[in-house]
Biotite code that builds the C-alpha atoms (Angstrom):
import biotite.structure as struc

atoms = struc.array([
    struc.Atom([4.101, 1.878, 8.137], chain_id="A", res_id=1, res_name="UNK", atom_name="CA", element="C"),
    struc.Atom([3.251, -1.520, 9.589], chain_id="A", res_id=2, res_name="UNK", atom_name="CA", element="C"),
    struc.Atom([6.366, -1.504, 11.733], chain_id="A", res_id=3, res_name="UNK", atom_name="CA", element="C"),
    struc.Atom([5.743, 2.064, 12.903], chain_id="A", res_id=4, res_name="UNK", atom_name="CA", element="C"),
    struc.Atom([2.217, 1.075, 13.952], chain_id="A", res_id=5, res_name="UNK", atom_name="CA", element="C"),
    struc.Atom([3.537, -1.800, 16.067], chain_id="A", res_id=6, res_name="UNK", atom_name="CA", element="C"),
    struc.Atom([2.547, -4.659, 13.759], chain_id="A", res_id=7, res_name="UNK", atom_name="CA", element="C"),
    struc.Atom([4.149, -8.000, 14.587], chain_id="A", res_id=8, res_name="UNK", atom_name="CA", element="C"),
    struc.Atom([7.308, -8.408, 12.524], chain_id="A", res_id=9, res_name="UNK", atom_name="CA", element="C"),
    struc.Atom([6.540, -12.063, 11.764], chain_id="A", res_id=10, res_name="UNK", atom_name="CA", element="C"),
    struc.Atom([3.285, -10.871, 10.170], chain_id="A", res_id=11, res_name="UNK", atom_name="CA", element="C"),
    struc.Atom([5.215, -8.300, 8.118], chain_id="A", res_id=12, res_name="UNK", atom_name="CA", element="C"),
    struc.Atom([7.656, -10.988, 6.970], chain_id="A", res_id=13, res_name="UNK", atom_name="CA", element="C"),
    struc.Atom([4.872, -13.357, 5.885], chain_id="A", res_id=14, res_name="UNK", atom_name="CA", element="C"),
    struc.Atom([2.924, -10.555, 4.201], chain_id="A", res_id=15, res_name="UNK", atom_name="CA", element="C"),
    struc.Atom([6.038, -9.412, 2.328], chain_id="A", res_id=16, res_name="UNK", atom_name="CA", element="C"),
    struc.Atom([6.774, -12.951, 1.164], chain_id="A", res_id=17, res_name="UNK", atom_name="CA", element="C"),
    struc.Atom([3.186, -13.254, -0.098], chain_id="A", res_id=18, res_name="UNK", atom_name="CA", element="C"),
    struc.Atom([2.771, -9.813, -1.681], chain_id="A", res_id=19, res_name="UNK", atom_name="CA", element="C"),
    struc.Atom([6.379, -9.021, -2.736], chain_id="A", res_id=20, res_name="UNK", atom_name="CA", element="C"),
    struc.Atom([8.157, -5.667, -3.014], chain_id="A", res_id=21, res_name="UNK", atom_name="CA", element="C"),
    struc.Atom([7.891, -3.541, -6.154], chain_id="A", res_id=22, res_name="UNK", atom_name="CA", element="C"),
    struc.Atom([11.454, -2.276, -5.767], chain_id="A", res_id=23, res_name="UNK", atom_name="CA", element="C"),
    struc.Atom([14.434, -2.699, -3.455], chain_id="A", res_id=24, res_name="UNK", atom_name="CA", element="C"),
    struc.Atom([14.599, -0.620, -0.291], chain_id="A", res_id=25, res_name="UNK", atom_name="CA", element="C"),
    struc.Atom([16.282, 2.759, -0.513], chain_id="A", res_id=26, res_name="UNK", atom_name="CA", element="C"),
    struc.Atom([19.033, 3.583, 1.972], chain_id="A", res_id=27, res_name="UNK", atom_name="CA", element="C"),
    struc.Atom([16.693, 6.043, 3.675], chain_id="A", res_id=28, res_name="UNK", atom_name="CA", element="C"),
    struc.Atom([13.944, 3.416, 4.007], chain_id="A", res_id=29, res_name="UNK", atom_name="CA", element="C"),
    struc.Atom([16.454, 0.977, 5.442], chain_id="A", res_id=30, res_name="UNK", atom_name="CA", element="C"),
    struc.Atom([17.680, 3.528, 8.000], chain_id="A", res_id=31, res_name="UNK", atom_name="CA", element="C"),
    struc.Atom([14.100, 4.290, 8.994], chain_id="A", res_id=32, res_name="UNK", atom_name="CA", element="C"),
    struc.Atom([13.294, 0.600, 9.505], chain_id="A", res_id=33, res_name="UNK", atom_name="CA", element="C"),
    struc.Atom([16.426, 0.103, 11.582], chain_id="A", res_id=34, res_name="UNK", atom_name="CA", element="C"),
    struc.Atom([15.554, 3.145, 13.710], chain_id="A", res_id=35, res_name="UNK", atom_name="CA", element="C"),
    struc.Atom([12.159, 1.490, 14.332], chain_id="A", res_id=36, res_name="UNK", atom_name="CA", element="C"),
    struc.Atom([13.969, -1.611, 15.654], chain_id="A", res_id=37, res_name="UNK", atom_name="CA", element="C"),
    struc.Atom([13.411, -3.858, 12.661], chain_id="A", res_id=38, res_name="UNK", atom_name="CA", element="C"),
    struc.Atom([14.714, -7.326, 13.458], chain_id="A", res_id=39, res_name="UNK", atom_name="CA", element="C"),
    struc.Atom([17.561, -8.910, 11.485], chain_id="A", res_id=40, res_name="UNK", atom_name="CA", element="C"),
    struc.Atom([15.032, -11.445, 10.138], chain_id="A", res_id=41, res_name="UNK", atom_name="CA", element="C"),
    struc.Atom([12.857, -8.673, 8.726], chain_id="A", res_id=42, res_name="UNK", atom_name="CA", element="C"),
    struc.Atom([15.818, -6.865, 7.176], chain_id="A", res_id=43, res_name="UNK", atom_name="CA", element="C"),
    struc.Atom([17.045, -10.137, 5.645], chain_id="A", res_id=44, res_name="UNK", atom_name="CA", element="C"),
    struc.Atom([13.714, -10.827, 3.950], chain_id="A", res_id=45, res_name="UNK", atom_name="CA", element="C"),
    struc.Atom([13.512, -7.241, 2.697], chain_id="A", res_id=46, res_name="UNK", atom_name="CA", element="C"),
    struc.Atom([16.967, -7.614, 1.095], chain_id="A", res_id=47, res_name="UNK", atom_name="CA", element="C"),
    struc.Atom([16.274, -11.044, -0.403], chain_id="A", res_id=48, res_name="UNK", atom_name="CA", element="C"),
    struc.Atom([16.012, -10.782, -4.225], chain_id="A", res_id=49, res_name="UNK", atom_name="CA", element="C"),
    struc.Atom([13.283, -13.450, -4.130], chain_id="A", res_id=50, res_name="UNK", atom_name="CA", element="C"),
    struc.Atom([11.110, -10.936, -2.270], chain_id="A", res_id=51, res_name="UNK", atom_name="CA", element="C"),
    struc.Atom([11.054, -8.581, -5.260], chain_id="A", res_id=52, res_name="UNK", atom_name="CA", element="C"),
    struc.Atom([8.134, -8.822, -7.669], chain_id="A", res_id=53, res_name="UNK", atom_name="CA", element="C"),
    struc.Atom([9.036, -9.609, -11.254], chain_id="A", res_id=54, res_name="UNK", atom_name="CA", element="C"),
    struc.Atom([9.389, -6.688, -13.643], chain_id="A", res_id=55, res_name="UNK", atom_name="CA", element="C"),
    struc.Atom([6.193, -7.805, -15.391], chain_id="A", res_id=56, res_name="UNK", atom_name="CA", element="C"),
    struc.Atom([4.232, -7.907, -12.129], chain_id="A", res_id=57, res_name="UNK", atom_name="CA", element="C"),
    struc.Atom([5.542, -4.496, -11.063], chain_id="A", res_id=58, res_name="UNK", atom_name="CA", element="C"),
    struc.Atom([4.660, -3.002, -14.455], chain_id="A", res_id=59, res_name="UNK", atom_name="CA", element="C"),
    struc.Atom([1.160, -4.504, -14.353], chain_id="A", res_id=60, res_name="UNK", atom_name="CA", element="C"),
    struc.Atom([0.622, -3.088, -10.872], chain_id="A", res_id=61, res_name="UNK", atom_name="CA", element="C"),
    struc.Atom([1.836, 0.345, -11.965], chain_id="A", res_id=62, res_name="UNK", atom_name="CA", element="C"),
    struc.Atom([-0.580, 0.222, -14.904], chain_id="A", res_id=63, res_name="UNK", atom_name="CA", element="C"),
    struc.Atom([-3.537, -0.650, -12.654], chain_id="A", res_id=64, res_name="UNK", atom_name="CA", element="C"),
    struc.Atom([-2.576, 2.113, -10.258], chain_id="A", res_id=65, res_name="UNK", atom_name="CA", element="C"),
    struc.Atom([-2.435, 4.637, -13.098], chain_id="A", res_id=66, res_name="UNK", atom_name="CA", element="C"),
    struc.Atom([-5.872, 3.533, -14.345], chain_id="A", res_id=67, res_name="UNK", atom_name="CA", element="C"),
    struc.Atom([-7.315, 4.078, -10.883], chain_id="A", res_id=68, res_name="UNK", atom_name="CA", element="C"),
    struc.Atom([-5.823, 7.571, -10.762], chain_id="A", res_id=69, res_name="UNK", atom_name="CA", element="C"),
    struc.Atom([-7.361, 8.408, -14.135], chain_id="A", res_id=70, res_name="UNK", atom_name="CA", element="C"),
    struc.Atom([-10.895, 7.350, -13.156], chain_id="A", res_id=71, res_name="UNK", atom_name="CA", element="C"),
    struc.Atom([-13.281, 10.147, -12.245], chain_id="A", res_id=72, res_name="UNK", atom_name="CA", element="C"),
    struc.Atom([-14.272, 10.299, -8.621], chain_id="A", res_id=73, res_name="UNK", atom_name="CA", element="C"),
    struc.Atom([-17.635, 8.793, -7.804], chain_id="A", res_id=74, res_name="UNK", atom_name="CA", element="C"),
    struc.Atom([-20.122, 10.982, -5.997], chain_id="A", res_id=75, res_name="UNK", atom_name="CA", element="C"),
    struc.Atom([-22.931, 9.964, -3.697], chain_id="A", res_id=76, res_name="UNK", atom_name="CA", element="C"),
    struc.Atom([-25.602, 11.788, -5.672], chain_id="A", res_id=77, res_name="UNK", atom_name="CA", element="C"),
    struc.Atom([-27.348, 10.045, -8.521], chain_id="A", res_id=78, res_name="UNK", atom_name="CA", element="C"),
    struc.Atom([-27.706, 11.938, -11.804], chain_id="A", res_id=79, res_name="UNK", atom_name="CA", element="C"),
    struc.Atom([-31.289, 10.663, -12.028], chain_id="A", res_id=80, res_name="UNK", atom_name="CA", element="C"),
    struc.Atom([-32.451, 11.765, -8.616], chain_id="A", res_id=81, res_name="UNK", atom_name="CA", element="C"),
    struc.Atom([-32.278, 15.319, -7.259], chain_id="A", res_id=82, res_name="UNK", atom_name="CA", element="C"),
    struc.Atom([-30.472, 15.753, -3.941], chain_id="A", res_id=83, res_name="UNK", atom_name="CA", element="C"),
    struc.Atom([-32.705, 15.594, -0.866], chain_id="A", res_id=84, res_name="UNK", atom_name="CA", element="C"),
    struc.Atom([-34.162, 18.872, 0.330], chain_id="A", res_id=85, res_name="UNK", atom_name="CA", element="C"),
    struc.Atom([-34.803, 19.870, 3.892], chain_id="A", res_id=86, res_name="UNK", atom_name="CA", element="C"),
    struc.Atom([-38.400, 20.366, 4.821], chain_id="A", res_id=87, res_name="UNK", atom_name="CA", element="C"),
    struc.Atom([-39.620, 23.420, 6.658], chain_id="A", res_id=88, res_name="UNK", atom_name="CA", element="C"),
    struc.Atom([-41.384, 22.569, 9.927], chain_id="A", res_id=89, res_name="UNK", atom_name="CA", element="C"),
    struc.Atom([-43.292, 25.796, 10.675], chain_id="A", res_id=90, res_name="UNK", atom_name="CA", element="C"),
])
C-alpha cells in the first residue's frame, strides 16, 4: 500500500527493517510490487530472511490482533448519561 501511494522506497525499506514482515511475500504480492516499479533494493530487503519476524513475534502479534477483534466496539454514548435531546424552539 505504501508503494501504491507513492511513499519513498527508502522509507519503506527502513520501516520494513524496523518492523519486520510476518510472512514471506506471495508470488502475487511480488508481481504487484514489481508492477508498481519496486526497486531492486526494495525487493532484496523483502526477500531477505532477516526481514522476517521470528515465529514467536508473529504468533504474539496474531494473538494481539485476535484479542482486538474479540473486544466489543466502544460507543460514544455513556451508559450513565442519556443521549442528548433536541430542544423545540417554538
